N, C-alpha and C positions, 0 to 999 in steps of 0.2 A: 513628636513627644513620645509616641508609642515605641519607637525604635530606641530612644534613650532609656526608657523604662525597662525594656527587654534586656538591653546591654547592661544596665545597672544590676538587675536581678541575676543575670548570668555571672557578672563579676563577683557579686557577693557570694553566690553559691560556689564558685571556683575558689575564692579566698578561704571560705569555710572548709572546703574539702582539703585544701593544701595545708591548712593550719592544724588540722586534727592530728594529734600525735599517733604514730604507728609504732608497734612493738619492733624492737631491733631484731633483725634476723642475722644470725651468725652463719657464715659459710661452713658447710660440713663436708669433710672429705673422709672417705673410708675405703678400706680394701679388705679382702677376704682372709685375713689371718686371724684365727681365733685363739689368742693366747689364753691359756687356761682350759681350753677345750681339749679334746683328745689329740694325741700326737699323730702326725701323718703316718699312714700305714704304707711303707715302702719296702720293696724286697731287699735292698742293700743299704738301708738307712736314708736319712735326709740331711740336707745341709743345716748347719747350726745358725743360719741367718735367714731373716725374712726374705722371701715368702715361704721358706722351708720346703723347697722343692725336693723331690726324690733324687738322691745322688746315684750316679751310675756305678755299676760294678767296677771296682778298681780305685774308687776314691778312698774308701775306708779299708783299713787293714783288719786282720782277723781278731785283734785285741778288742775291737768294738762290738764283737758278738760273743755272747756266752750261751752255749747250748742253743744256738740259732736265734737268740733274742738280742736285738740291737740295744745298746746301752742308752740310746737316746742322745739328743743334742738340743742346744738352745734351751728353752724353758722346760723341756721334758727330759733333760739329762738326768740319768739315774745311777751314774757310775760313781766310783770312789772319789772323794774330795781331791786327792792329789793325782788323779788320773790324767795322763797324756798319752794318746794313742796315735799311731802313724796314719797319715793321709797322703794322698798323691795329688798335689796341686794341678797336675796335668788334666785332671778330670773336674776341675772347678771352673765354672763359667766366668768367674771374676778374673781368672788368669788365662783366659783364652780358649777354654774348652767349648767346642761348637758341635759336639757329637750328640747322639741320642741319649735320652733320659728314660728310665724305666717308667712304666705305668704304675699307679698305686696298686699295692697288693701285698700279700704276705711274703715273708722271707723265703728266698730260694737259695739253697746251698749251691755255691758256684761249682761247676764241673771240676775245676782244678783245686778245689778246697783252699783257695787263696794262695796257692804255691807261686803263682805268677805275680803276686802283689809286690809293687815297688814303692815304698813310702819315701817322701822327700821332706816332709814337715810333720810336726806333731801338733795336735789340737787337743784341747781339754774338754770339748763338748759344750763349753760356755762362751765360745767366740775368741778364745785366746790361742795363740799359735807360737811355736818356737821351732828353731832349726832342728831337724831330725838328727843331724850329725853332731849336735852339741855333746851328746854322750856316746859317741862312736856308733850311732845308729841302732843302739840296743833297745831304745824305748824305755818306758817307765819301769819295766819289770826285768831289766837286764837281758832282754831278748827271748825270754822263755815263752811269753804269750800267755793269755788266759787259757785254761783248759776248756776248750770248746768242743771237745770230742775228736780233735785232730791234733797231730803233732806239729802242725804249722811249719814243718821243715826244720824244727829246732830240737825235736825229741823232748821227752819229759824227764824232769829231774827226780 
């Protein structure tokens, strides 16, 4: 009789425990991109897609820098509304780049002042892309480039 009583008490306690409603717990996933926080500080700009890693020298052309200041990309883009600047997809990991990426830090003027840059697509800083040769490779400003303190191989008008 004592064993049945112990079993009955244990069963009632277990049933009570199982029937008590528990608050629903939603799974949470997060990663370290802080949209709305400060833009990444990268010497040659950062990619316009998450996780906004620093882009290697050679990805962005000189039009993306005005007096050594990157126009920004993604949620931090500060360029003109109709801006499209040249990029080189060969330095984009989504298209096979497996080389080194710069450490975070301030802008560093390239030794060749971008003279070796070879663009093959244009991006608008907001994730949109178009074929660089659509307008004969001149870019959004007919090949003059922004005046960033260098003639960018085109001369000044």
